[in-house]
MITOR-910077 format. One line per 10 residues: number of its first residue (from 1); for each residue x, y, z of C-alpha. Coordinates in nm, 2 decimals. Example, Ala and Ser with C-alpha at 12.3 -4.5 7.8 and 13.67 -1.06 7.14 Angstrom:
<sites>
1 = 1.23 -0.45 0.78 ~ 1.37 -0.11 0.71
</sites>
This chain:
<sites>
1 = -0.40 0.04 -0.52 ~ -0.33 -0.10 -0.62 ~ -0.38 -0.41 -0.49 ~ -0.60 -0.31 -0.44 ~ -0.58 -0.25 -0.66 ~ -0.74 -0.18 -0.38 ~ -0.66 0.13 -0.46 ~ -0.70 0.20 -0.70 ~ -0.77 -0.03 -0.93 ~ -0.97 0.13 -1.18
11 = -1.04 -0.17 -1.38 ~ -1.16 -0.33 -1.12 ~ -1.35 -0.01 -1.03 ~ -1.48 0.07 -1.36 ~ -1.62 -0.34 -1.33 ~ -1.71 -0.31 -1.01 ~ -1.97 0.02 -1.14 ~ -2.06 -0.20 -1.47 ~ -2.14 -0.48 -1.32 ~ -2.37 -0.31 -1.01
21 = -2.52 -0.09 -1.28 ~ -2.66 -0.37 -1.47 ~ -2.77 -0.56 -1.21 ~ -2.99 -0.26 -1.08 ~ -3.13 -0.20 -1.45 ~ -3.18 -0.57 -1.47 ~ -3.39 -0.51 -1.15 ~ -3.72 -0.34 -1.18 ~ -3.85 -0.36 -0.84 ~ -3.78 -0.04 -0.69
31 = -3.81 -0.23 -0.35 ~ -3.52 -0.44 -0.44 ~ -3.33 -0.14 -0.52 ~ -3.42 0.06 -0.16 ~ -3.30 -0.29 -0.05 ~ -2.97 -0.29 -0.20 ~ -2.91 0.07 -0.14 ~ -2.98 0.01 0.27 ~ -2.78 -0.30 0.29 ~ -2.48 -0.08 0.14
41 = -2.57 0.20 0.38 ~ -2.52 -0.02 0.68 ~ -2.24 -0.21 0.56 ~ -2.04 0.15 0.49 ~ -2.15 0.27 0.86 ~ -1.96 -0.04 0.99 ~ -1.67 0.03 0.83 ~ -1.65 0.35 0.91 ~ -1.69 0.27 1.33 ~ -1.46 0.00 1.23
51 = -1.15 0.22 1.11 ~ -1.25 0.46 1.33 ~ -1.17 0.26 1.59 ~ -0.86 0.13 1.50 ~ -0.74 0.52 1.33 ~ -0.78 0.63 1.72 ~ -0.55 0.33 1.84 ~ -0.30 0.40 1.60 ~ -0.24 0.74 1.61 ~ -0.05 0.71 1.96
61 = 0.18 0.47 1.75 ~ 0.26 0.73 1.50 ~ 0.31 1.03 1.71 ~ 0.56 0.84 1.88 ~ 0.74 0.61 1.66 ~ 0.82 0.95 1.47 ~ 0.95 1.09 1.81 ~ 1.14 0.86 1.83 ~ 1.31 0.91 1.48 ~ 1.33 1.27 1.52
71 = 1.50 1.24 1.88 ~ 1.74 0.93 1.84 ~ 2.04 1.03 1.57 ~ 2.11 0.63 1.58 ~ 1.80 0.58 1.37 ~ 1.88 0.91 1.14 ~ 2.22 0.86 1.03 ~ 2.18 0.46 1.01 ~ 2.11 0.39 0.60 ~ 1.89 0.12 0.70
81 = 1.60 0.31 0.88 ~ 1.55 0.56 0.58 ~ 1.30 0.36 0.37 ~ 1.16 0.20 0.74 ~ 1.07 0.53 0.82 ~ 0.96 0.68 0.50 ~ 0.71 0.42 0.48 ~ 0.57 0.57 0.84 ~ 0.55 0.87 0.71 ~ 0.32 0.81 0.35
91 = 0.13 0.57 0.59 ~ 0.08 0.85 0.85 ~ -0.04 1.08 0.55 ~ -0.29 0.82 0.43 ~ -0.44 0.77 0.76 ~ -0.43 1.12 0.88 ~ -0.61 1.22 0.52 ~ -0.66 0.96 0.30 ~ -0.84 0.72 0.54 ~ -1.04 1.04 0.68
101 = -1.16 1.09 0.36 ~ -1.25 0.74 0.29 ~ -1.44 0.78 0.65 ~ -1.63 1.06 0.55 ~ -1.82 0.87 0.28 ~ -1.86 0.56 0.48 ~ -2.06 0.77 0.69 ~ -2.32 0.90 0.49 ~ -2.23 0.67 0.16 ~ -2.23 0.98 -0.08
111 = -1.89 1.19 -0.15 ~ -1.85 1.53 0.01 ~ -1.80 1.75 -0.16 ~ -1.95 1.63 -0.43 ~ -1.73 1.80 -0.70 ~ -1.55 1.69 -1.00 ~ -1.21 1.85 -0.90 ~ -1.24 1.73 -0.55 ~ -1.27 1.35 -0.69 ~ -0.97 1.40 -0.92
121 = -0.77 1.56 -0.62 ~ -0.88 1.25 -0.41 ~ -0.81 0.98 -0.66 ~ -0.46 1.10 -0.73 ~ -0.40 1.17 -0.35 ~ -0.50 0.85 -0.27 ~ -0.30 0.66 -0.54 ~ 0.00 0.86 -0.47 ~ 0.07 0.81 -0.17 ~ 0.02 0.37 -0.18
131 = 0.17 0.35 -0.52 ~ 0.47 0.57 -0.32 ~ 0.46 0.33 -0.02 ~ 0.46 0.02 -0.27 ~ 0.76 0.12 -0.45 ~ 0.93 0.17 -0.11 ~ 0.86 -0.12 0.00 ~ 0.95 -0.33 -0.34 ~ 1.27 -0.12 -0.29 ~ 1.33 -0.20 0.08
141 = 1.35 -0.58 -0.05 ~ 1.62 -0.48 -0.28 ~ 1.81 -0.30 -0.07 ~ 1.81 -0.55 0.24 ~ 2.00 -0.81 -0.01 ~ 2.25 -0.55 -0.13 ~ 2.29 -0.39 0.28 ~ 2.32 -0.77 0.40 ~ 2.55 -0.96 0.14 ~ 2.69 -0.61 -0.12
151 = 2.75 -0.35 0.16 ~ 3.08 -0.27 -0.01 ~ 2.87 -0.14 -0.23 ~ 2.80 0.15 -0.04 ~ 3.06 0.25 0.15 ~ 3.12 0.58 -0.06 ~ 2.91 0.90 -0.09 ~ 2.87 0.86 -0.43 ~ 2.74 0.49 -0.45 ~ 2.50 0.60 -0.18
161 = 2.36 0.88 -0.33 ~ 2.36 0.61 -0.69 ~ 2.18 0.33 -0.50 ~ 2.04 0.49 -0.21 ~ 1.92 0.79 -0.21 ~ 1.80 0.81 -0.62 ~ 1.57 0.53 -0.61 ~ 1.41 0.64 -0.30 ~ 1.36 0.98 -0.48 ~ 1.20 0.80 -0.78
171 = 1.00 0.60 -0.53 ~ 0.86 0.98 -0.40 ~ 0.81 1.13 -0.72 ~ 0.72 0.92 -0.99 ~ 0.39 0.82 -0.89 ~ 0.22 1.20 -0.82 ~ 0.42 1.29 -1.11 ~ 0.25 0.98 -1.31 ~ -0.11 1.03 -1.19 ~ -0.12 1.43 -1.29
181 = -0.04 1.33 -1.61 ~ -0.31 1.03 -1.62 ~ -0.57 1.22 -1.41 ~ -0.54 1.59 -1.49 ~ -0.39 1.55 -1.87 ~ -0.52 1.22 -2.00 ~ -0.78 1.34 -2.30 ~ -1.09 1.19 -2.16 ~ -1.39 1.28 -1.99 ~ -1.42 1.16 -1.61
191 = -1.75 1.07 -1.49 ~ -1.78 1.03 -1.14 ~ -2.03 0.87 -0.92 ~ -2.08 1.07 -0.61 ~ -2.24 0.74 -0.44 ~ -1.91 0.53 -0.46 ~ -1.58 0.50 -0.27 ~ -1.36 0.73 -0.46 ~ -1.62 0.87 -0.71 ~ -1.58 0.53 -0.89
201 = -1.23 0.62 -1.09 ~ -1.11 0.82 -1.32 ~ -1.14 0.77 -1.65 ~ -0.78 0.68 -1.77 ~ -0.77 0.35 -1.74 ~ -0.98 0.36 -2.02 ~ -0.67 0.47 -2.21 ~ -0.44 0.15 -2.30 ~ -0.12 0.39 -2.22 ~ -0.18 0.52 -1.92
211 = -0.38 0.16 -1.78 ~ -0.12 -0.03 -1.87 ~ 0.17 0.14 -1.69 ~ -0.06 0.15 -1.40 ~ -0.16 -0.16 -1.40 ~ 0.19 -0.34 -1.47 ~ 0.46 -0.11 -1.37 ~ 0.30 0.05 -1.06 ~ 0.17 -0.27 -0.93 ~ 0.21 -0.59 -1.04
221 = 0.60 -0.53 -1.10 ~ 0.67 -0.44 -0.75 ~ 0.43 -0.72 -0.61 ~ 0.67 -0.97 -0.83 ~ 1.00 -0.77 -0.66 ~ 0.91 -0.82 -0.25 ~ 0.86 -1.20 -0.24 ~ 1.14 -1.25 -0.51 ~ 1.37 -1.06 -0.34 ~ 1.25 -1.20 0.00
231 = 1.30 -1.50 -0.12 ~ 1.61 -1.48 -0.26 ~ 1.76 -1.30 0.05 ~ 1.63 -1.57 0.30 ~ 1.74 -1.84 0.04 ~ 2.13 -1.67 0.07 ~ 2.10 -1.69 0.44 ~ 2.03 -2.04 0.46 ~ 2.31 -2.09 0.26 ~ 2.54 -1.88 0.43
241 = 2.44 -1.85 0.72 ~ 2.78 -2.02 0.87 ~ 3.01 -1.73 0.72 ~ 2.75 -1.46 0.81 ~ 2.74 -1.58 1.18 ~ 3.19 -1.60 1.18 ~ 3.10 -1.19 1.21 ~ 2.91 -1.14 1.49 ~ 2.86 -0.79 1.49 ~ 2.74 -0.78 1.16
251 = 2.52 -1.09 1.19 ~ 2.38 -0.92 1.46 ~ 2.25 -0.65 1.24 ~ 2.17 -0.86 0.95 ~ 1.97 -1.02 1.16 ~ 1.75 -0.74 1.25 ~ 1.71 -0.63 0.90 ~ 1.63 -0.99 0.80 ~ 1.35 -0.98 1.07 ~ 1.22 -0.61 0.96
261 = 1.20 -0.71 0.60 ~ 1.04 -1.06 0.68 ~ 0.78 -0.89 0.94 ~ 0.72 -0.59 0.67 ~ 0.70 -0.77 0.37 ~ 0.41 -1.05 0.52 ~ 0.19 -0.76 0.61 ~ 0.23 -0.63 0.24 ~ 0.21 -0.96 0.07 ~ -0.11 -1.05 0.32
271 = -0.29 -0.71 0.27 ~ -0.23 -0.66 -0.16 ~ -0.22 -1.01 -0.33 ~ -0.59 -1.13 -0.22 ~ -0.68 -0.87 -0.43 ~ -0.49 -0.82 -0.68 ~ -0.54 -1.23 -0.78 ~ -0.89 -1.20 -0.77 ~ -0.86 -0.85 -1.01 ~ -0.65 -1.06 -1.21
281 = -0.93 -1.36 -1.28 ~ -1.18 -1.12 -1.29 ~ -0.98 -0.96 -1.59 ~ -0.84 -1.23 -1.76 ~ -1.12 -1.55 -1.70 ~ -1.42 -1.51 -1.50 ~ -1.52 -1.11 -1.49 ~ -1.78 -1.23 -1.17 ~ -1.50 -1.41 -0.97 ~ -1.61 -1.32 -0.61
291 = -1.67 -0.96 -0.75 ~ -1.86 -0.88 -0.42 ~ -1.62 -0.97 -0.20 ~ -1.40 -0.75 -0.38 ~ -1.62 -0.46 -0.39 ~ -1.71 -0.50 -0.01 ~ -1.42 -0.62 0.20 ~ -1.11 -0.66 -0.06 ~ -1.09 -0.35 -0.16 ~ -0.99 -0.23 0.18
301 = -0.74 -0.46 0.29 ~ -0.45 -0.22 0.19 ~ -0.57 0.04 0.44 ~ -0.48 -0.20 0.70 ~ -0.12 -0.19 0.56 ~ -0.13 0.16 0.70 ~ -0.30 0.12 1.01 ~ -0.09 -0.17 1.14 ~ 0.22 -0.04 0.99 ~ 0.34 0.18 1.29
311 = 0.25 -0.13 1.53 ~ 0.53 -0.34 1.39 ~ 0.75 -0.05 1.36 ~ 0.69 0.04 1.74 ~ 0.82 -0.39 1.77 ~ 1.10 -0.34 1.54 ~ 1.25 -0.06 1.72 ~ 1.21 -0.19 2.08 ~ 1.51 -0.37 2.14 ~ 1.39 -0.57 2.44
321 = 1.11 -0.75 2.23 ~ 1.33 -0.76 1.88 ~ 1.62 -0.89 2.09 ~ 1.41 -1.20 2.22 ~ 1.27 -1.29 1.88 ~ 1.57 -1.28 1.73 ~ 1.74 -1.52 2.00 ~ 1.49 -1.73 1.94 ~ 1.54 -1.74 1.58 ~ 1.89 -1.85 1.63
</sites>
């Protein structure tokens, strides 16, 4: 995911593994092979300590942000904070469990436990959480447009169920159900490599049907939705700003939502797009384009979304910081 697909993406992982294997097979020098593994081991250790440090720093932010949400009724009852906090919950799950599993690999450069069932469960959890998170972000960009310019649509209880709760339910249920089918039910045989992150990838990506759904529906469509609807929101604000400012109470609330979307969407696009763009170039034009950079660094970019997000959320729910920024924006 993914963008990664840092997550995830199997086509990227498959391409990665194939190129490494070919490179190693062509190198008959055992010393060269040993040097490659040592460099990989050292790089993984650096990644381990980096992510461990960030994990320790971000956990208090998660705890405090969740505490604020539980304690403050206005945050729980306000519809525009529902997706914001669901993003926090999915990021919390990833940092506590998903990142921890990756850190075990980074520390040893080997997957423990070395079992195909574990690898399948790890892939399922990893992809599911990240795609849930991406779907929620895409829905957030759509819903912000509705809340700011078409808020009358959500006035009735039925409308809220149909246009708010049902899409959220889809975002939460579709990814894990899809990956259950792709990883556990797809008629193929997994060939996991315990020396690679996520054991390389599940075999479903060799199935055109499952692969296309995962690549285009789970990844590319949300990544198109986010900038398109964010851009639409900003353009509408520019052209309708005077009309919006006439409703001072509503404009104050709308400015908060616009700022929230701008900051969060920037984080997602900055972390997802580098890997997705280079992966597309590899897939359709140049199979070696920035390949090593994808393997060593870009595949981990989306991890930073989950690590940075609680800091952003604390800023967004801090009234003093938020009001100061809003006043600067006019």
